[in-house]
C-alpha positions in Angstrom: -14.1 -8.2 -9.2 -10.4 -8.8 -8.9 -9.6 -5.1 -9.4 -12.2 -4.0 -6.7 -10.6 -6.5 -4.3 -7.1 -5.1 -5.1 -8.3 -1.5 -4.5 -9.8 -2.6 -1.2 -6.5 -4.4 -0.3 -4.5 -1.2 -1.1 -6.8 1.0 1.0 -6.7 -1.4 4.0 -2.9 -1.7 3.8 -2.5 2.1 3.7 -4.9 2.6 6.6 -3.2 -0.2 8.5 0.2 1.2 8.0 -1.0 4.6 9.2 -2.5 3.0 12.3 0.9 1.4 12.9 2.5 4.8 13.0 -0.3 6.1 15.3 0.0 3.1 17.6 3.3 4.5 18.8 5.3 1.2 18.6 2.2 -0.9 19.3 1.7 0.8 22.7 -1.7 2.4 21.9 -4.4 -0.3 22.1 -7.1 0.8 19.6 -4.7 1.8 16.7 -2.8 -1.5 17.3 -6.0 -3.5 17.0 -7.2 -1.5 14.0 -3.8 -2.1 12.3 -4.1 -5.9 12.8 -7.7 -6.0 11.5 -6.7 -3.9 8.5 -3.8 -6.2 7.6 -5.9 -9.3 8.0 -8.6 -8.0 5.7 -6.0 -6.6 3.4 -4.4 -9.9 2.8 -7.8 -11.6 2.4 -8.7 -9.1 -0.3 -5.3 -9.4 -2.0 -5.7 -13.2 -2.0 -9.1 -12.9 -3.8 -7.6 -10.4 -6.3 -4.9 -12.9 -7.1 -7.5 -15.3 -8.5 -8.0 -13.1 -11.6 -5.0 -10.7 -11.7 -1.4 -12.0 -12.4 0.6 -12.0 -9.2 3.4 -9.9 -10.5 1.1 -7.2 -11.6 -1.2 -7.2 -8.6 1.7 -7.2 -6.1 3.5 -4.5 -8.0 0.4 -2.3 -8.1 -0.4 -3.0 -4.4 3.0 -2.2 -3.2 3.6 0.8 -5.5 0.4 2.6 -4.7 0.9 1.7 -1.0 4.4 3.3 -1.1 3.1 6.4 -2.9 0.1 6.8 -0.5 2.2 6.2 2.7 4.9 8.6 1.5 2.2 11.3 0.8 0.6 10.7 4.2 4.0 10.8 5.9 4.8 14.1 4.3 1.4 15.7 4.7 0.3 14.5 8.2 3.5 13.4 10.0 5.8 16.2 8.6 8.4 13.9 7.1 11.0 15.4 4.8 10.3 15.7 1.1 13.5 15.7 -1.0 14.5 14.9 -4.6 15.7 11.4 -3.7 12.2 10.5 -2.5 10.6 12.0 -5.6 12.9 10.3 -8.0 12.6 6.9 -6.2 8.8 7.2 -6.2 8.8 8.0 -9.9 11.0 4.9 -10.5 8.5 2.8 -8.7 5.7 4.1 -10.8 7.7 3.4 -14.0 8.4 -0.1 -12.8 4.7 -0.8 -12.2 3.7 0.6 -15.6 6.4 -1.6 -17.2 5.0 -4.7 -15.4 1.5 -3.9 -16.4 2.5 -3.3 -20.0 4.4 -6.6 -20.1 1.5 -8.7 -18.8 -0.9 -10.4 -21.2 
């Protein structure tokens, strides 16, 4: 159940962050409301996930997948630049998450 809650938290965080971009600096009402609802639910699911998943592992996975997803959305839908520094940095994040997962009991 913890892993399902973590996945829900990740999806809600990614959608909430996308809504933050679409809200145009919190000037568009519906994307702004959607963003706040997504973040509220996200942290609720993350809190439930932390009951069974070690905090260092859960937070690392939550943030890493969020970074990768948001970077991909930014590149594909918001036409952000893709360069080697972003690719290498994202790979380092993935390596760090794998290392944390392997180090947990």
